[in-house]
Each structure stands twice: as C-alpha cells, then as structure tokens.
ChimeraX commands (.cxc) that place a marker at each C-alpha (Angstrom):
marker #1 position 115.61,119.29,76.61 radius 0.5
marker #1 position 115.26,121.72,73.67 radius 0.5
marker #1 position 111.74,123.58,73.55 radius 0.5
marker #1 position 110.80,125.43,70.54 radius 0.5
marker #1 position 107.99,127.98,71.03 radius 0.5
marker #1 position 105.69,130.13,68.50 radius 0.5
marker #1 position 105.33,133.84,68.98 radius 0.5
marker #1 position 102.36,135.54,67.79 radius 0.5
marker #1 position 99.13,134.19,69.91 radius 0.5
marker #1 position 101.30,131.79,71.99 radius 0.5
marker #1 position 103.71,134.01,73.82 radius 0.5
marker #1 position 101.79,137.07,73.01 radius 0.5
marker #1 position 98.38,138.00,73.27 radius 0.5
marker #1 position 96.77,140.46,70.83 radius 0.5
marker #1 position 93.23,140.17,72.15 radius 0.5
marker #1 position 93.07,143.58,74.27 radius 0.5
marker #1 position 95.18,145.26,72.00 radius 0.5
marker #1 position 92.96,144.73,68.75 radius 0.5
marker #1 position 89.84,145.63,70.69 radius 0.5
marker #1 position 91.57,148.81,71.91 radius 0.5
marker #1 position 92.77,149.66,68.52 radius 0.5
marker #1 position 89.16,149.05,66.84 radius 0.5
marker #1 position 87.42,150.99,69.33 radius 0.5
marker #1 position 90.00,153.68,68.68 radius 0.5
marker #1 position 89.14,153.63,65.29 radius 0.5
marker #1 position 85.55,153.41,65.82 radius 0.5
marker #1 position 85.29,150.15,63.76 radius 0.5
marker #1 position 83.52,147.88,66.24 radius 0.5
marker #1 position 80.82,148.49,68.72 radius 0.5
marker #1 position 81.34,148.77,72.40 radius 0.5
marker #1 position 79.81,145.49,73.02 radius 0.5
marker #1 position 82.10,143.55,71.21 radius 0.5
marker #1 position 83.79,141.03,72.72 radius 0.5
marker #1 position 87.42,142.33,73.59 radius 0.5
marker #1 position 89.32,139.36,71.75 radius 0.5
marker #1 position 91.19,139.45,68.18 radius 0.5
marker #1 position 88.64,136.75,66.58 radius 0.5
marker #1 position 85.58,138.70,67.74 radius 0.5
marker #1 position 87.28,141.99,65.93 radius 0.5
marker #1 position 88.16,140.27,62.79 radius 0.5
marker #1 position 84.52,138.59,62.67 radius 0.5
marker #1 position 82.98,141.89,63.08 radius 0.5
marker #1 position 84.80,143.53,60.44 radius 0.5
marker #1 position 84.62,140.42,57.88 radius 0.5
marker #1 position 80.78,140.50,58.38 radius 0.5
marker #1 position 80.93,144.56,57.70 radius 0.5
marker #1 position 82.61,143.80,54.33 radius 0.5
marker #1 position 85.55,145.37,55.67 radius 0.5
marker #1 position 88.20,142.91,54.98 radius 0.5
marker #1 position 90.91,145.58,53.85 radius 0.5
marker #1 position 90.64,147.41,57.19 radius 0.5
marker #1 position 91.19,144.20,59.09 radius 0.5
marker #1 position 94.32,143.77,56.77 radius 0.5
marker #1 position 95.51,147.13,57.58 radius 0.5
marker #1 position 95.01,146.80,61.19 radius 0.5
marker #1 position 97.02,144.08,61.78 radius 0.5
marker #1 position 100.14,145.84,60.37 radius 0.5
marker #1 position 99.19,148.52,62.38 radius 0.5
marker #1 position 99.03,146.43,65.65 radius 0.5
marker #1 position 102.11,144.18,64.69 radius 0.5
marker #1 position 104.09,147.11,63.70 radius 0.5
marker #1 position 103.44,150.57,65.39 radius 0.5
marker #1 position 101.09,149.52,68.22 radius 0.5
marker #1 position 103.46,146.07,69.07 radius 0.5
marker #1 position 105.00,147.19,72.25 radius 0.5
marker #1 position 101.53,147.34,73.89 radius 0.5
marker #1 position 100.71,143.86,73.42 radius 0.5
marker #1 position 101.02,141.68,76.41 radius 0.5
marker #1 position 102.37,138.11,77.20 radius 0.5
marker #1 position 100.28,135.42,78.09 radius 0.5
marker #1 position 100.05,134.72,81.87 radius 0.5
marker #1 position 102.68,132.29,83.02 radius 0.5
marker #1 position 104.95,132.36,79.84 radius 0.5
marker #1 position 107.67,134.37,81.52 radius 0.5
marker #1 position 107.63,132.42,84.47 radius 0.5
marker #1 position 107.71,129.27,82.32 radius 0.5
marker #1 position 110.82,130.35,80.28 radius 0.5
marker #1 position 112.60,131.69,83.13 radius 0.5
marker #1 position 112.17,128.49,84.97 radius 0.5
marker #1 position 113.15,125.82,82.44 radius 0.5
marker #1 position 116.28,127.89,81.02 radius 0.5
marker #1 position 117.32,128.19,84.78 radius 0.5
marker #1 position 117.52,124.50,85.23 radius 0.5
marker #1 position 119.29,123.92,81.85 radius 0.5
marker #1 position 116.94,123.37,79.36 radius 0.5
marker #1 position 117.25,125.47,75.91 radius 0.5
marker #1 position 114.20,127.41,74.57 radius 0.5
marker #1 position 114.05,128.87,71.14 radius 0.5
marker #1 position 111.29,131.30,69.49 radius 0.5
marker #1 position 110.51,129.72,65.87 radius 0.5
marker #1 position 107.96,132.10,64.22 radius 0.5
marker #1 position 106.99,133.13,60.94 radius 0.5
marker #1 position 105.74,136.45,59.79 radius 0.5
marker #1 position 105.89,138.76,56.88 radius 0.5
marker #1 position 108.70,141.34,57.03 radius 0.5
marker #1 position 106.15,144.29,56.34 radius 0.5
marker #1 position 102.48,144.23,56.16 radius 0.5
marker #1 position 100.40,143.43,53.03 radius 0.5
marker #1 position 98.71,146.81,53.14 radius 0.5
marker #1 position 99.34,150.33,54.58 radius 0.5
marker #1 position 102.52,151.71,56.07 radius 0.5
marker #1 position 105.59,149.32,55.52 radius 0.5
marker #1 position 106.52,148.74,59.22 radius 0.5
marker #1 position 109.52,146.30,59.88 radius 0.5
marker #1 position 107.36,143.87,61.60 radius 0.5
marker #1 position 110.50,141.44,62.47 radius 0.5
marker #1 position 111.77,144.52,64.12 radius 0.5
marker #1 position 109.01,145.25,66.14 radius 0.5
marker #1 position 108.46,142.02,67.32 radius 0.5
marker #1 position 112.22,141.77,68.64 radius 0.5
marker #1 position 111.78,144.96,70.26 radius 0.5
marker #1 position 108.98,143.53,72.01 radius 0.5
marker #1 position 110.89,140.47,72.98 radius 0.5
marker #1 position 113.85,142.92,74.31 radius 0.5
marker #1 position 111.20,144.77,76.38 radius 0.5
marker #1 position 109.02,142.12,77.76 radius 0.5
marker #1 position 110.68,138.85,77.74 radius 0.5
marker #1 position 112.81,139.84,80.91 radius 0.5
marker #1 position 112.97,138.85,84.56 radius 0.5
marker #1 position 114.52,141.01,87.37 radius 0.5
marker #1 position 116.04,143.13,84.15 radius 0.5
marker #1 position 117.56,140.34,82.67 radius 0.5
marker #1 position 116.54,138.90,79.20 radius 0.5
marker #1 position 115.63,135.48,79.14 radius 0.5
marker #1 position 116.57,134.35,75.65 radius 0.5
marker #1 position 119.69,135.37,73.64 radius 0.5
marker #1 position 119.23,136.84,70.13 radius 0.5
marker #1 position 120.59,133.71,68.37 radius 0.5
marker #1 position 117.58,131.38,69.78 radius 0.5
marker #1 position 114.91,133.73,68.11 radius 0.5
marker #1 position 114.05,133.32,64.79 radius 0.5
marker #1 position 111.51,134.98,62.52 radius 0.5
marker #1 position 110.85,133.02,59.37 radius 0.5
marker #1 position 109.25,134.38,56.08 radius 0.5
marker #1 position 106.94,131.36,55.61 radius 0.5
marker #1 position 105.45,128.41,57.09 radius 0.5
marker #1 position 107.76,126.14,55.29 radius 0.5
marker #1 position 110.96,128.07,56.34 radius 0.5
marker #1 position 109.45,128.18,60.10 radius 0.5
marker #1 position 109.09,123.85,59.53 radius 0.5
marker #1 position 112.75,123.94,58.07 radius 0.5
marker #1 position 113.89,125.93,61.31 radius 0.5
marker #1 position 112.15,123.92,63.81 radius 0.5
marker #1 position 113.78,120.64,62.22 radius 0.5
marker #1 position 117.27,122.89,62.34 radius 0.5
marker #1 position 116.93,123.76,65.88 radius 0.5
marker #1 position 116.42,119.70,66.91 radius 0.5
marker #1 position 113.40,120.78,68.94 radius 0.5
marker #1 position 112.43,117.69,71.13 radius 0.5
marker #1 position 108.78,119.87,71.36 radius 0.5
marker #1 position 107.25,122.54,70.09 radius 0.5
marker #1 position 104.34,124.89,71.08 radius 0.5
marker #1 position 102.06,126.52,68.40 radius 0.5
marker #1 position 98.47,127.78,68.19 radius 0.5
marker #1 position 98.21,126.37,65.10 radius 0.5
marker #1 position 97.29,122.71,64.39 radius 0.5
marker #1 position 98.19,122.83,60.81 radius 0.5
marker #1 position 101.98,123.21,61.70 radius 0.5
marker #1 position 102.08,120.92,64.11 radius 0.5
marker #1 position 100.23,118.59,61.82 radius 0.5
marker #1 position 102.11,119.55,58.44 radius 0.5
marker #1 position 103.94,116.60,56.73 radius 0.5
marker #1 position 107.36,118.58,56.83 radius 0.5
marker #1 position 107.07,118.68,60.83 radius 0.5
marker #1 position 109.70,116.63,62.32 radius 0.5
marker #1 position 108.75,113.19,63.50 radius 0.5
marker #1 position 111.04,113.07,66.41 radius 0.5
marker #1 position 109.41,116.59,67.85 radius 0.5
marker #1 position 106.57,116.52,70.29 radius 0.5
marker #1 position 103.38,118.65,69.08 radius 0.5
marker #1 position 102.10,120.88,71.86 radius 0.5
marker #1 position 98.99,122.90,70.87 radius 0.5
marker #1 position 97.98,126.19,72.69 radius 0.5
marker #1 position 94.50,126.86,72.48 radius 0.5
marker #1 position 93.82,128.93,75.33 radius 0.5
marker #1 position 89.92,129.80,73.90 radius 0.5
marker #1 position 89.29,126.10,73.02 radius 0.5
marker #1 position 88.62,126.53,69.41 radius 0.5
marker #1 position 89.81,123.22,68.10 radius 0.5
marker #1 position 88.03,120.20,68.12 radius 0.5
marker #1 position 89.16,117.10,69.29 radius 0.5
marker #1 position 89.46,115.51,65.70 radius 0.5
marker #1 position 91.11,118.69,64.88 radius 0.5
marker #1 position 93.79,118.13,67.33 radius 0.5
marker #1 position 94.38,113.86,67.10 radius 0.5
marker #1 position 97.94,113.60,68.11 radius 0.5
marker #1 position 98.78,116.74,69.89 radius 0.5
marker #1 position 99.00,117.37,73.30 radius 0.5
marker #1 position 96.63,120.17,74.25 radius 0.5
marker #1 position 97.19,123.25,76.68 radius 0.5
marker #1 position 94.76,125.80,77.56 radius 0.5
marker #1 position 97.28,127.95,79.52 radius 0.5
marker #1 position 100.77,128.03,80.51 radius 0.5
marker #1 position 100.27,127.12,84.01 radius 0.5
marker #1 position 99.07,123.72,82.64 radius 0.5
marker #1 position 102.00,123.40,80.48 radius 0.5
marker #1 position 104.35,123.95,83.35 radius 0.5
marker #1 position 102.64,121.24,85.42 radius 0.5
marker #1 position 103.00,119.03,82.21 radius 0.5
marker #1 position 106.71,119.67,81.64 radius 0.5
marker #1 position 107.52,119.37,85.48 radius 0.5
marker #1 position 105.73,116.08,85.92 radius 0.5
marker link #1:1,2 radius 0.2
marker link #1:2,3 radius 0.2
marker link #1:3,4 radius 0.2
marker link #1:4,5 radius 0.2
marker link #1:5,6 radius 0.2
marker link #1:6,7 radius 0.2
marker link #1:7,8 radius 0.2
marker link #1:8,9 radius 0.2
marker link #1:9,10 radius 0.2
marker link #1:10,11 radius 0.2
marker link #1:11,12 radius 0.2
marker link #1:12,13 radius 0.2
marker link #1:13,14 radius 0.2
marker link #1:14,15 radius 0.2
marker link #1:15,16 radius 0.2
marker link #1:16,17 radius 0.2
marker link #1:17,18 radius 0.2
marker link #1:18,19 radius 0.2
marker link #1:19,20 radius 0.2
marker link #1:20,21 radius 0.2
marker link #1:21,22 radius 0.2
marker link #1:22,23 radius 0.2
marker link #1:23,24 radius 0.2
marker link #1:24,25 radius 0.2
marker link #1:25,26 radius 0.2
marker link #1:26,27 radius 0.2
marker link #1:27,28 radius 0.2
marker link #1:28,29 radius 0.2
marker link #1:29,30 radius 0.2
marker link #1:30,31 radius 0.2
marker link #1:31,32 radius 0.2
marker link #1:32,33 radius 0.2
marker link #1:33,34 radius 0.2
marker link #1:34,35 radius 0.2
marker link #1:35,36 radius 0.2
marker link #1:36,37 radius 0.2
marker link #1:37,38 radius 0.2
marker link #1:38,39 radius 0.2
marker link #1:39,40 radius 0.2
marker link #1:40,41 radius 0.2
marker link #1:41,42 radius 0.2
marker link #1:42,43 radius 0.2
marker link #1:43,44 radius 0.2
marker link #1:44,45 radius 0.2
marker link #1:45,46 radius 0.2
marker link #1:46,47 radius 0.2
marker link #1:47,48 radius 0.2
marker link #1:48,49 radius 0.2
marker link #1:49,50 radius 0.2
marker link #1:50,51 radius 0.2
marker link #1:51,52 radius 0.2
marker link #1:52,53 radius 0.2
marker link #1:53,54 radius 0.2
marker link #1:54,55 radius 0.2
marker link #1:55,56 radius 0.2
marker link #1:56,57 radius 0.2
marker link #1:57,58 radius 0.2
marker link #1:58,59 radius 0.2
marker link #1:59,60 radius 0.2
marker link #1:60,61 radius 0.2
marker link #1:61,62 radius 0.2
marker link #1:62,63 radius 0.2
marker link #1:63,64 radius 0.2
marker link #1:64,65 radius 0.2
marker link #1:65,66 radius 0.2
marker link #1:66,67 radius 0.2
marker link #1:67,68 radius 0.2
marker link #1:68,69 radius 0.2
marker link #1:69,70 radius 0.2
marker link #1:70,71 radius 0.2
marker link #1:71,72 radius 0.2
marker link #1:72,73 radius 0.2
marker link #1:73,74 radius 0.2
marker link #1:74,75 radius 0.2
marker link #1:75,76 radius 0.2
marker link #1:76,77 radius 0.2
marker link #1:77,78 radius 0.2
marker link #1:78,79 radius 0.2
marker link #1:79,80 radius 0.2
marker link #1:80,81 radius 0.2
marker link #1:81,82 radius 0.2
marker link #1:82,83 radius 0.2
marker link #1:83,84 radius 0.2
marker link #1:84,85 radius 0.2
marker link #1:85,86 radius 0.2
marker link #1:86,87 radius 0.2
marker link #1:87,88 radius 0.2
marker link #1:88,89 radius 0.2
marker link #1:89,90 radius 0.2
marker link #1:90,91 radius 0.2
marker link #1:91,92 radius 0.2
marker link #1:92,93 radius 0.2
marker link #1:93,94 radius 0.2
marker link #1:94,95 radius 0.2
marker link #1:95,96 radius 0.2
marker link #1:96,97 radius 0.2
marker link #1:97,98 radius 0.2
marker link #1:98,99 radius 0.2
marker link #1:99,100 radius 0.2
marker link #1:100,101 radius 0.2
marker link #1:101,102 radius 0.2
marker link #1:102,103 radius 0.2
marker link #1:103,104 radius 0.2
marker link #1:104,105 radius 0.2
marker link #1:105,106 radius 0.2
marker link #1:106,107 radius 0.2
marker link #1:107,108 radius 0.2
marker link #1:108,109 radius 0.2
marker link #1:109,110 radius 0.2
marker link #1:110,111 radius 0.2
marker link #1:111,112 radius 0.2
marker link #1:112,113 radius 0.2
marker link #1:113,114 radius 0.2
marker link #1:114,115 radius 0.2
marker link #1:115,116 radius 0.2
marker link #1:116,117 radius 0.2
marker link #1:117,118 radius 0.2
marker link #1:118,119 radius 0.2
marker link #1:119,120 radius 0.2
marker link #1:120,121 radius 0.2
marker link #1:121,122 radius 0.2
marker link #1:122,123 radius 0.2
marker link #1:123,124 radius 0.2
marker link #1:124,125 radius 0.2
marker link #1:125,126 radius 0.2
marker link #1:126,127 radius 0.2
marker link #1:127,128 radius 0.2
marker link #1:128,129 radius 0.2
marker link #1:129,130 radius 0.2
marker link #1:130,131 radius 0.2
marker link #1:131,132 radius 0.2
marker link #1:132,133 radius 0.2
marker link #1:133,134 radius 0.2
marker link #1:134,135 radius 0.2
marker link #1:135,136 radius 0.2
marker link #1:136,137 radius 0.2
marker link #1:137,138 radius 0.2
marker link #1:138,139 radius 0.2
marker link #1:139,140 radius 0.2
marker link #1:140,141 radius 0.2
marker link #1:141,142 radius 0.2
marker link #1:142,143 radius 0.2
marker link #1:143,144 radius 0.2
marker link #1:144,145 radius 0.2
marker link #1:145,146 radius 0.2
marker link #1:146,147 radius 0.2
marker link #1:147,148 radius 0.2
marker link #1:148,149 radius 0.2
marker link #1:149,150 radius 0.2
marker link #1:150,151 radius 0.2
marker link #1:151,152 radius 0.2
marker link #1:152,153 radius 0.2
marker link #1:153,154 radius 0.2
marker link #1:154,155 radius 0.2
marker link #1:155,156 radius 0.2
marker link #1:156,157 radius 0.2
marker link #1:157,158 radius 0.2
marker link #1:158,159 radius 0.2
marker link #1:159,160 radius 0.2
marker link #1:160,161 radius 0.2
marker link #1:161,162 radius 0.2
marker link #1:162,163 radius 0.2
marker link #1:163,164 radius 0.2
marker link #1:164,165 radius 0.2
marker link #1:165,166 radius 0.2
marker link #1:166,167 radius 0.2
marker link #1:167,168 radius 0.2
marker link #1:168,169 radius 0.2
marker link #1:169,170 radius 0.2
marker link #1:170,171 radius 0.2
marker link #1:171,172 radius 0.2
marker link #1:172,173 radius 0.2
marker link #1:173,174 radius 0.2
marker link #1:174,175 radius 0.2
marker link #1:175,176 radius 0.2
marker link #1:176,177 radius 0.2
marker link #1:177,178 radius 0.2
marker link #1:178,179 radius 0.2
marker link #1:179,180 radius 0.2
marker link #1:180,181 radius 0.2
marker link #1:181,182 radius 0.2
marker link #1:182,183 radius 0.2
marker link #1:183,184 radius 0.2
marker link #1:184,185 radius 0.2
marker link #1:185,186 radius 0.2
marker link #1:186,187 radius 0.2
marker link #1:187,188 radius 0.2
marker link #1:188,189 radius 0.2
marker link #1:189,190 radius 0.2
marker link #1:190,191 radius 0.2
marker link #1:191,192 radius 0.2
marker link #1:192,193 radius 0.2
marker link #1:193,194 radius 0.2
marker link #1:194,195 radius 0.2
marker link #1:195,196 radius 0.2
marker link #1:196,197 radius 0.2
marker link #1:197,198 radius 0.2
marker link #1:198,199 radius 0.2
marker link #1:199,200 radius 0.2
marker link #1:200,201 radius 0.2
marker link #1:201,202 radius 0.2
view
C-alpha cells in the first residue's frame, strides 16, 4: 500500500512552539491556550495580522527544529514501512516567508525530518519520498503522481479538491475536532495517530 502524508499540522505539531514564541515576544497573555489557533486568533483580534505572518516565517524557519512530532506518528511510519508499505510525505509551502527574514522553509523542514523522523538512529524515509511543493495544485498533482492508495491531511479542502485523485482514500487528521460532519462528508476522520494505526491494522 502507498500512503501519502501531509507535513505541517499532520506530522508536526506547532501548538506549543507558537505559544512559546508568542510569549517570548510578549504578544499574547500568559493565559492564552497553548495552541497555534489561539495565538493566531488573539493576534488577529488585536489587529496584528502582520505580526502573525512574520511569526509563521520565524517558526517555520529559524525555530523549526524545536517543533515536535505528533504522538504516535513515528511509530506508525516505522511500523508500516517495516512491513513493506510505502510512505511518502507530500506537502505544500512557499520556499520563503511572505514577510520578514527570508528563511528557506523547505530546507528547514527537511532538516527537521532528518533530525526527528528517526527510530533507533535510522531515518524512516528516503529523500526521494519527501516532496515539498510550492502550491496546492502542485501538491495535488504530486499525490496523483505518487499513486497514493490513501492520503492523510489536516485540510479538508485538499482532500475534497476536484483534482484529488478519485482512486485515493481520503483520510482527515483532525486532532482538535475543528471540522463539522458536513465539512468532512466522504472523509475518514482520525483524531490521533493511534486511532489511525488501529484502523490501518484492521
């Protein structure tokens, strides 16, 4: 089986890191919940959209290596690849931030993979199965080119896009249960990697 997996907010959790950086920069009160959306909503509500945009570039660039993997994702990838299944990362992000210092966001993400997607000091995925595309359209084309049997993403808009390959199972990662039943119709929804592993093994 060929399994495609999104990267940001699917493999990598940024909640604690965004909260940490926002507190370091004194941009949110201490009582702000330690998650990315709470930080974003506070800054937008305070009319600081530009600070939010700059913070994204800083986190995804200079501070990327401090982000953590979602619990269970490393065990899942190790388990399925060790039993002969193929896993690819297919994500989309700009090469550089829209504002602020021009970090290479693709290089930062690949360095994170080298440092974190490992088990017993062994890399879990070869470089040729890691794809960072510049646009959503290119990402959808890559999913098709990889001939994924299933694809996991945190964005329903990707999974429900007209260009999404019809033969690929659509798996939605929604750990905070943000999406309504109407928005996820036709998708298999998983709140954590352990439940996805149980589904896969069944």
